[in-house]
N, C-alpha and C positions, 0 to 999 in steps of 0.2 A: 424361256418364259410363256405361258399358256394359262394367265388367267387375267381376266378383267381388270381385277384389280391390283394389279401389278405392271399395267398397261399403263392404267390409270394414274401411279403412284410415281413411275417411271415419268410420264409426261407433265403432271404436276411438280418436278423437280425443276422446270426451267424456271429460269426468272418472271415475275409478272404475268404468270397465268391462273387460272381459274377451273372448276369445271362446270358443265349445264347440262342441261336436260332438257333442250327446245321441242321437241315434239308432242309435250304430256304424255312419253311412253320410255316408262321407263329402262326400255332395252337398247335405248340412244341414249349414250352416255358421251359428251364430247369437252378435249380442253381446249380452252380458247386463252388468248392474247390480250391482254387488259388493254383499253385502251380503243384500238384496233377492233377488239371484241372476232379476231381473226379464228376460226376452228382451223388447228395443225394434226389431231387426231382425231378420230372418231372411232367408237366403240360401240359391237353390237353383238345379240347370238343370231344365228343362221347357221343348219344343217346339223347342231349339234357341237359348234367351235365358235373362240370368240373371234371377230372380224375386227380388222383396226384398217381403216383409212386414211393415208399418208398423203402430202404432197410431194411433190415429184418433178423434178425438171428433166428435160429432152434425154440425158445422159444416164441419169439414174433408174429413170422407170426401165429402160431397156435394159439395163445391169440387173437389176432384180429381176425381172421378170423371167431373165435365162437364167439366171440364178437359182431359183424355186420356184419348183412348181406351185406351190403354196402361195405364190405375188400373181396376182391377178391385177386385170385392168379395173380401173374404181369402181364401184359397185355404189349404182344409184347418185355418179358424178361423173363430172370430165374425165374421160379415159388417157387423155393426154396430160392430165393434171396432176390424175391421183392414181394410187395402186390399193388396190384390197390385199392384206396382209393375214391371212387364214392361220391361225396360234392351231397346228395342229402337232406339234409339236416338233416336227420337223425342222425347222429355222431354228440354228443357235442364237441364244439370247443374245448375245453382242451383235448381231445381224438386225434383230427384232427395234433393239434400245437403236443404233445407226440410222435405219430408217425413219422411225420417230423423232430422231436428233437435226435427220437433214431436212425434214418437214419442218420441223419450229425455226430452224434456220434458212429457211427459205420463203416461210410467213414473216419472219420478223427482220432479216437480212441481219441477223445476228453475228453472222459470220465477220462481214466487213465490220460491222462494231468492235469483233475481235481482235481482228488486226488492226484497227486505228489504235486500241490500248495498249497490245501490245508493242506497236510503231511507238508509242507515247515513252515506251521503258528505255528504250534506247538510249544510252546517257550520251551528253554533249559528249562532242571528241572524239564517239565512237562510232562505227557502221555493226550493219546486222547484216548477212545471209537471206532473200528470200525463205528458204529453207530454215533457216533459225526462227524469221518472226512465223513462218508455219507454225512450227515448234511450241513456242509462243503464246499464240490463239488458241491450239490446244489440240492440230491436227496436222503432223509432219507431209502428211499427204498432198495438203493445196498450197504449196509453193506458186502453182499459178492463178489462182483466186489470188494472194498477195497481190500479184502483179496489178492485176485486174482493179482489185481495191485502193491501189494504188494510182492508178491514175486517174478515178474517182474520187480522191484525197476532197473532202467537201469543207475542209478548216486547216491549208498550210501550215497558219500559223502558231496553234499546237496540234498539229500530227506532223511530224518531220521526216516525210518520206525520203528525203535527200541522205538521211542514213542509212538507206537500204541497196545494196549492190549485188551485183550477182554473185555465184558462186566462187568466180575468180578475183573478188573485188572488185570487177570492171561496173564502171557508172553504166546510166543507163543512157537513151539516146539522147542529141543535143540540145533538143528543144522539149522536152520532158518536165523540167522547170521553170519554164520558165521563158526561155535563152539559150543562146549560145554559151556551153560551159555555166551553167548557171548552177549545177548539182555541184561542178568540182568549185565553183567561188563559196558556195554555202557552206562547205566541206570544210577547206580551208579558210576562212572563216573562224572554224572551229576547232583548230589547230591540227584538221587532218591531212598528212600528205599527200596527194595527185599525182601521180606519176605517170605520161603517157596514158589518161585513161583510167588508172587503178589507182586503188588500194591495200597496201599489205595489210594482208587480211592478220597477218602474227602480230602484230604490230598492233591495228586499230579496231579489229575483229574483239567484240564483246565475250 
């Protein structure tokens, strides 16, 4: 990816996004999220190359800056929360897309939304592992994010987080679902056998 058009097209492919040029300067083209109007992708030409500004968290900020010389602290933005990606041809397209996607996730919290939608697809009487939920949500590498999202479950009656277990079939902590043995009780009500705090994944796994 080396052109502004490619970057904008990819950014606009995400749900509920639109293009904006807020500075009366055609060199600055942004992609924002509808509703919040938050920008997650800034594009502009500088020093003969297209530059992108993308939002980052602390972990991804340092990872990308160390991975590529063409990723630098955010130009004209908070350098703790933004990186600048210089499209000089040195960064593989997939990694540029990944940085844009991460920026969109941070602005919209869509990662959690994808996780919750994945959990909703676990059938009654079945369980899924954190890794399986991550894969269903589109990124096998975010199993840890699955755990964090489940602990912030905004609607337990609609999002059956109790159907998620670890890779060994073991249940979460005793009080993760509102009381001692609550997860086990909820699973057993759906016909899932729980023995010594563990579910047989061969029998009940999706």
